[in-house]
Residue frames relative to the residue before (quaternion, step in Angstrom):
aa qw qx qy qz dx dy dz
X 1.0000 0.0000 0.0000 0.0000 0.00 0.00 0.00
X 0.5390 0.5834 -0.4054 0.4525 3.60 1.14 -0.40
X 0.6497 0.5287 -0.3330 0.4330 3.60 0.85 -0.69
X 0.5724 0.5659 -0.3361 0.4891 3.56 1.18 -0.72
X 0.7399 0.4107 -0.2651 0.4622 3.60 0.68 -0.99
X 0.5943 0.5457 -0.3610 0.4677 3.58 1.14 -0.53
X 0.6478 0.4909 -0.3006 0.4990 3.60 0.95 -0.76
X 0.6595 0.5059 -0.2983 0.4692 3.58 0.89 -0.86
X 0.6276 0.5213 -0.3330 0.4727 3.65 1.05 -0.72
X 0.6691 0.5100 -0.2999 0.4498 3.51 0.97 -0.87
X 0.6240 0.5041 -0.3305 0.4973 3.56 1.04 -0.75
X 0.6612 0.5328 -0.3040 0.4319 3.63 0.87 -0.91
X 0.5959 0.5858 -0.3354 0.4349 3.54 1.12 -0.77
X 0.7436 0.4226 -0.1812 0.4854 3.47 0.98 -1.11
X 0.7693 0.1614 -0.0795 0.6130 3.57 1.16 -0.72
X 0.2187 -0.8444 0.4782 0.1024 3.59 0.10 1.25
X 0.6563 0.5179 -0.3190 0.4465 3.54 1.28 -0.38
X 0.4638 0.6767 -0.4346 0.3716 3.56 1.40 -0.13
X 0.4170 -0.7196 0.4890 0.2628 3.60 -0.78 0.90
X 0.4341 -0.6520 0.5505 0.2890 3.51 -1.22 0.61
X 0.0893 -0.8238 0.5599 0.0021 3.58 -0.16 1.19
X 0.3889 -0.7144 0.5369 0.2240 3.61 -0.72 1.04
X 0.5879 -0.5844 0.4304 0.3572 3.52 -1.19 0.68
X 0.6409 0.5474 -0.3265 0.4278 3.54 1.01 -0.79
X 0.5721 0.6079 -0.3318 0.4393 3.54 1.24 -0.63
X 0.6612 0.4949 -0.2728 0.4934 3.48 1.12 -1.10
X 0.6362 0.5542 -0.3159 0.4339 3.54 1.02 -0.68
X 0.6442 0.5101 -0.2814 0.4956 3.51 1.14 -0.98
X 0.6678 0.5031 -0.3088 0.4534 3.61 0.95 -0.89
X 0.6233 0.5475 -0.3429 0.4406 3.50 1.01 -0.83
X 0.6860 0.4753 -0.2919 0.4671 3.62 0.87 -0.97
X 0.6267 0.5315 -0.3378 0.4589 3.64 0.99 -0.80
X 0.6714 0.4984 -0.3094 0.4528 3.62 0.87 -0.90
X 0.6307 0.5562 -0.3139 0.4408 3.50 0.99 -0.79
X 0.7005 0.4842 -0.2568 0.4571 3.54 0.91 -0.99
X 0.6267 0.5114 -0.3060 0.5020 3.49 1.15 -0.84
X 0.6527 0.4984 -0.3239 0.4698 3.70 1.07 -0.54
X 0.5817 -0.6092 0.3793 0.3829 3.57 1.25 -0.09
X 0.4318 0.6863 -0.4914 0.3180 3.55 1.21 0.14
X 0.5482 -0.6577 0.4066 0.3188 3.55 -0.91 0.97
X 0.6004 -0.6142 0.4023 0.3169 3.53 -1.03 0.92
X 0.6087 0.5439 -0.3512 0.4586 3.63 1.14 -0.57
X 0.6385 0.4951 -0.3247 0.4917 3.62 0.99 -0.68
X 0.6588 0.4904 -0.3335 0.4628 3.57 0.94 -0.70
X 0.5950 0.5645 -0.3303 0.4671 3.56 1.07 -0.79
X 0.6630 0.4908 -0.2917 0.4841 3.58 0.86 -0.97
X 0.6931 0.4800 -0.3061 0.4421 3.65 0.77 -0.84
X 0.7175 0.4187 -0.2629 0.4906 3.55 1.05 -0.70
X 0.4244 -0.7455 0.4204 0.2957 3.54 1.28 -0.17
X 0.2855 0.7591 -0.5317 0.2440 3.55 1.16 0.65
X 0.4951 -0.6873 0.4317 0.3100 3.57 -0.94 0.74
X 0.8022 0.1146 -0.0691 0.5819 3.60 1.16 -0.40
X 0.5665 -0.5950 0.4381 0.3649 3.53 -1.11 0.64
X 0.5738 0.6008 -0.3786 0.4079 3.56 1.16 -0.48
X 0.5634 0.5573 -0.3710 0.4841 3.66 1.15 -0.69
X 0.6895 0.4806 -0.2856 0.4605 3.64 0.71 -1.00
X 0.7253 0.4330 -0.2872 0.4516 3.60 0.67 -0.95
X 0.6176 0.5093 -0.3618 0.4778 3.65 1.06 -0.62
X 0.7260 0.4393 -0.3013 0.4349 3.58 0.73 -0.79
X 0.7895 0.3234 -0.1185 0.5080 3.61 0.95 -0.82
X 0.3232 0.7894 -0.4769 0.2119 3.65 1.20 0.30
X 0.5893 0.5843 -0.3661 0.4210 3.56 1.24 -0.57
X 0.6309 0.5551 -0.3227 0.4354 3.62 1.24 -0.52
X 0.7350 0.4642 -0.1915 0.4556 3.52 1.32 -0.56
X 0.2804 0.8231 -0.4797 0.1173 3.65 1.09 0.38
X 0.7199 0.4327 -0.2693 0.4711 3.59 1.11 -0.53
X 0.3711 0.7637 -0.4692 0.2426 3.58 1.32 -0.01
X 0.6691 0.5080 -0.3023 0.4503 3.70 0.83 -1.04
X 0.6550 0.5082 -0.3167 0.4608 3.54 0.84 -0.92
X 0.6896 0.4831 -0.3032 0.4462 3.58 0.82 -0.99
X 0.6107 0.5316 -0.3519 0.4697 3.62 0.99 -0.81
X 0.6748 0.5170 -0.2950 0.4362 3.63 0.88 -0.93
X 0.6565 0.4938 -0.3175 0.4736 3.49 0.96 -0.83
X 0.6706 0.4944 -0.3121 0.4565 3.64 0.90 -0.87
X 0.6619 0.4849 -0.2984 0.4876 3.59 0.96 -0.78
X 0.6319 0.5196 -0.3397 0.4639 3.61 1.04 -0.72
X 0.6129 0.5553 -0.3338 0.4522 3.51 1.02 -0.85
X 0.6981 0.4917 -0.2710 0.4444 3.51 0.93 -1.05
X 0.6459 0.5315 -0.2955 0.4615 3.50 1.01 -0.72
X 0.7115 0.4481 -0.2250 0.4924 3.53 1.08 -0.80
X 0.4601 -0.7018 0.3992 0.3694 3.51 1.40 -0.19
X 0.4299 0.6614 -0.5106 0.3420 3.63 1.14 0.28
X 0.5029 -0.6356 0.5034 0.2993 3.46 -1.22 0.86
X 0.3938 -0.7209 0.5337 0.2011 3.47 -0.98 0.93
X 0.3606 -0.7422 0.5267 0.2043 3.57 -0.67 1.13
X 0.6019 -0.5648 0.4208 0.3764 3.56 -1.20 0.58
X 0.6414 0.5358 -0.3394 0.4318 3.63 1.01 -0.73
X 0.6426 0.5245 -0.3320 0.4492 3.64 1.13 -0.50
X 0.5994 0.5989 -0.3802 0.3708 3.60 1.16 -0.48
X 0.5585 0.5257 -0.3993 0.5023 3.59 1.26 -0.05
X 0.3119 -0.7868 0.4978 0.1893 3.59 -0.38 1.21
X 0.7811 0.3261 -0.1681 0.5053 3.62 0.94 -0.70
X 0.0709 -0.7920 0.6061 0.0187 3.56 -0.90 0.98
């Protein structure tokens, strides 16, 4: 992590308007982007090294508000025999 801040300091010296972004902020952004892309929370948990899926879900539940609706739509389509479009397979929009 020291290397990250050394690189960041070098960038800031050359570009003073560049924001000082904490490493933790990058980690949080990474997790948020993965979840919004429809990556399973279990995979995100493993990448972040959380001890439990509950930690990941509690921390990032605000990213998953449409998950229940998307699951219901997908299951409803399956029950009704409608073909599931590729676009619907992404659970998060």
